[in-house]
C-alpha positions in Angstrom: -162.6 51.8 -25.0 -165.1 54.3 -26.4 -168.3 53.7 -28.4 -166.7 54.0 -31.9 -163.9 51.5 -31.0 -166.5 49.0 -29.8 -168.5 49.6 -33.0 -165.4 48.9 -35.1 -164.8 45.6 -33.3 -168.5 44.6 -33.7 -168.6 45.6 -37.4 -165.3 43.7 -38.0 -166.6 40.6 -36.3 -169.9 40.8 -38.3 -167.9 41.0 -41.6 -165.5 38.1 -40.6 -168.4 36.0 -39.4 -170.5 36.5 -42.5 -167.6 35.9 -44.8 -166.6 32.7 -43.0 -170.1 31.2 -43.1 -170.8 32.3 -46.7 -167.5 30.9 -47.9 -168.0 27.6 -46.2 -171.6 27.3 -47.5 -170.4 28.1 -51.0 -167.7 25.5 -50.8 -170.2 22.9 -49.5 -172.8 23.8 -52.2 -170.2 23.4 -54.9 -168.9 20.2 -53.5 -172.1 18.4 -52.6 -175.0 20.7 -53.7 -176.1 20.7 -50.1 -175.5 23.0 -47.1 -176.0 21.4 -43.6 -178.6 23.2 -41.5 -176.1 23.4 -38.7 -174.3 26.1 -40.7 -177.3 28.5 -40.4 -178.2 27.4 -36.9 -174.8 28.5 -35.9 -174.6 31.6 -38.0 -178.0 33.0 -36.9 -177.4 33.3 -33.2 -173.9 34.8 -33.7 -175.3 37.3 -36.1 -178.1 38.2 -33.8 -175.8 38.7 -30.8 -173.5 41.0 -32.7 -176.5 43.0 -34.0 -177.9 43.2 -30.5 -174.7 44.8 -29.3 -174.9 47.3 -32.2 -178.5 48.1 -31.1 -177.3 48.7 -27.5 -174.8 51.2 -28.8 -177.0 52.8 -31.4 -180.7 52.5 -30.5 -181.7 54.7 -33.4 -180.9 51.8 -35.7 -183.6 49.6 -34.3 -186.5 51.1 -36.3 -184.8 51.1 -39.7 -183.5 47.6 -38.9 -187.0 46.3 -38.3 -188.1 47.7 -41.7 -185.0 46.1 -43.3 -185.8 42.7 -41.8 -189.4 43.0 -43.0 -188.3 43.9 -46.5 -185.8 41.1 -46.6 -188.3 38.5 -45.4 -190.8 39.6 -48.0 -188.2 39.2 -50.7 -187.2 35.8 -49.3 -190.8 34.6 -49.2 -191.4 35.6 -52.9 -188.2 33.9 -54.0 -188.9 30.7 -52.1 -192.5 30.2 -53.2 -191.7 31.2 -56.8 -189.1 28.5 -56.9 -186.3 30.8 -58.0 -184.1 30.1 -55.0 -183.4 27.0 -52.8 -183.7 26.7 -49.1 -180.0 27.4 -48.4 -180.1 30.6 -50.5 -183.0 31.9 -48.5 -181.4 30.9 -45.1 -178.2 32.8 -46.2 -180.2 35.9 -47.1 -182.0 35.8 -43.7 -178.8 35.3 -41.8 -177.1 38.2 -43.6 -180.1 40.4 -42.9 -179.8 39.6 -39.2 -176.1 40.1 -39.3 -176.2 43.4 -41.2 -179.7 44.9 -41.4 -178.3 48.4 -42.0 -175.0 49.7 -43.4 -172.0 49.3 -41.1 -171.3 52.7 -39.4 -167.6 52.2 -39.3 -167.1 51.0 -42.9 -167.1 53.4 -45.8 -167.6 51.9 -49.3 -165.3 53.0 -52.1 -168.2 54.3 -54.3 -169.9 56.1 -51.4 -173.3 54.6 -52.6 -175.0 52.5 -50.0 -178.7 51.7 -49.7 -180.1 52.3 -46.2 -181.3 48.7 -46.3 -178.1 46.7 -46.5 -179.7 43.4 -47.5 -181.1 45.1 -50.6 -177.7 46.2 -51.6 -176.2 42.8 -50.9 -179.0 41.0 -52.8 -178.9 43.4 -55.9 -175.1 43.2 -56.1 -175.3 39.4 -55.9 -177.8 39.2 -58.7 -175.8 41.5 -60.9 -172.7 39.3 -60.4 -174.8 36.2 -61.1 -175.4 37.6 -64.6 -171.7 37.4 -65.4 -171.8 33.8 -66.7 -174.1 35.1 -69.5 -171.0 36.6 -71.3 -169.3 33.2 -71.3 -172.4 31.4 -72.5 -173.1 33.9 -75.3 -169.5 33.6 -76.5 -169.7 29.8 -76.4 -172.8 29.8 -78.6 -171.3 32.4 -81.0 -168.2 30.2 -81.4 -170.5 27.3 -82.2 -172.3 29.2 -84.9 -169.0 30.5 -86.3 -168.0 26.8 -86.8 -170.9 26.3 -89.0 -173.7 25.1 -86.7 -176.7 26.9 -88.1 -179.2 24.4 -86.5 -178.8 25.7 -83.0 -182.5 26.1 -82.6 -183.6 23.1 -84.6 -186.8 21.7 -83.0 -187.6 25.1 -81.5 -188.9 26.8 -84.7 -192.2 27.7 -83.0 -190.5 29.5 -80.1 -190.6 33.4 -80.4 -187.4 35.3 -81.1 -187.2 36.7 -77.6 -187.2 33.3 -76.0 -184.5 32.1 -78.4 -182.4 35.2 -77.4 -182.9 34.4 -73.8 -181.8 30.8 -74.3 -178.8 32.0 -76.3 -177.4 34.0 -73.4 -178.5 31.6 -70.6 -177.8 28.1 -71.9 -176.1 25.9 -74.4 -176.5 22.5 -76.0 -174.9 19.5 -74.5 -175.2 15.7 -74.6 -178.0 14.4 -72.4 -175.5 12.3 -70.4 -173.9 15.5 -69.1 -177.1 16.3 -67.2 -176.3 13.5 -64.8 -172.5 13.8 -64.7 -172.2 17.6 -64.2 -174.1 20.3 -62.3 -176.3 21.3 -65.2 -180.0 22.1 -65.3 -182.3 21.1 -68.2 -183.6 24.1 -70.1 -186.2 22.4 -72.2 -189.4 20.4 -71.9 -191.3 18.3 -74.4 -195.0 18.8 -74.9 -197.5 17.1 -77.2 -199.5 19.1 -79.7 -201.8 17.7 -82.4 -200.1 14.3 -82.2 -196.6 15.7 -82.6 -193.7 16.4 -80.3 -193.1 20.1 -79.5 -190.0 21.3 -77.6 -190.2 24.4 -75.5 -187.6 26.3 -73.5 -188.0 26.3 -69.8 -186.2 29.1 -68.0 -187.5 29.0 -64.5 -187.1 25.7 -62.6 -187.6 24.9 -59.0 -183.9 24.3 -58.2 -184.7 21.7 -55.5 -187.7 19.7 -56.8 -188.2 20.0 -60.5 -184.7 19.1 -61.8 -184.8 15.4 -61.2 -188.3 15.1 -62.5 -187.5 17.1 -65.7 -184.4 15.0 -66.4 -186.4 11.8 -66.1 -189.0 13.1 -68.5 -186.3 14.1 -71.0 -184.6 10.8 -70.6 -187.8 9.0 -71.6 -188.1 11.1 -74.7 -184.4 10.6 -75.6 -184.8 6.8 -75.3 -187.8 6.9 -77.5 -185.9 9.0 -80.0 -188.5 11.7 -79.9 -185.8 14.2 -79.4 -182.0 14.1 -80.1 -179.5 13.3 -77.4 -178.2 16.9 -77.5 -180.4 19.1 -75.3 -180.4 22.7 -74.0 -178.9 23.0 -70.5 -177.9 25.8 -68.1 -174.9 25.6 -65.9 -175.9 25.1 -62.3 -173.7 27.6 -60.5 -174.6 27.8 -56.8 -176.2 31.2 -55.9 -174.3 31.1 -52.6 -171.1 31.7 -54.6 -172.6 34.9 -56.0 -173.9 35.8 -52.5 -170.4 35.6 -51.2 -169.1 37.9 -54.0 -172.1 40.1 -53.6 -171.4 40.6 -49.9 -167.8 41.4 -50.5 -168.8 43.9 -53.2 -171.4 45.5 -51.0 -168.9 46.0 -48.1 -166.1 47.3 -50.3 -167.9 49.0 -53.2 -171.3 49.8 -51.8 -174.5 49.7 -53.8 -173.2 48.8 -57.3 -176.6 49.2 -59.0 -176.9 52.9 -57.9 -173.3 53.6 -58.8 -173.8 52.0 -62.2 -177.0 53.9 -62.9 -175.4 57.2 -62.1 -172.4 56.3 -64.2 -174.6 55.5 -67.2 -176.6 58.7 -66.8 -173.4 60.8 -66.8 -172.2 59.2 -70.1 
């Protein structure tokens, strides 16, 4: 068995392993909103072993892989401490980085575009796919307006137009009870100003800590009838689902952002 054949096997195992753990973690996240640490504690050493074999065959990959890991850890730290992503999301990103720090030598993407730092391609593709629900949300709000609801932003008159637009494409109004029954995140907060209640949109929420606290605060305002029962919410789709789709797209299509940019330039 020659070097290329061994690389094909290692690359294939890396893909199968990554897809298996990402799929399971996505299912677990949807089902319970939790992913057991044993998933990542199992995934990490397997990924590291396969990458070590790749290094033994292609030592020239070591330097670029170190840079890739450093870049990915920097992104992970920023996302974690800013509260944009939860712990499971960061662990998944780290494991994928260890599993595939550079493009797989034996896999050629359809578009031919692939960033030298594979985790960047994987992450960017995932984020682009994560924007897809915006189309559904926007259509939902447009249908509501078409049915005669012209008070969509009632209580938010002081919010600037750009924040209303952002809310229009990222959330919708639902009964407060749905915040506890469904996987939804509150998109508003209530502030006091000059003795009156002021409602503001809140777009960035610590996905693990702030949700419960914000829901309790809103519940108190609803019970006191300071705000209506219908509040702005955002669907809490697990990022791990988009990570899984992003990984598949990165392997099959390559760097979708580069391809899309070149396509738009050529129009």
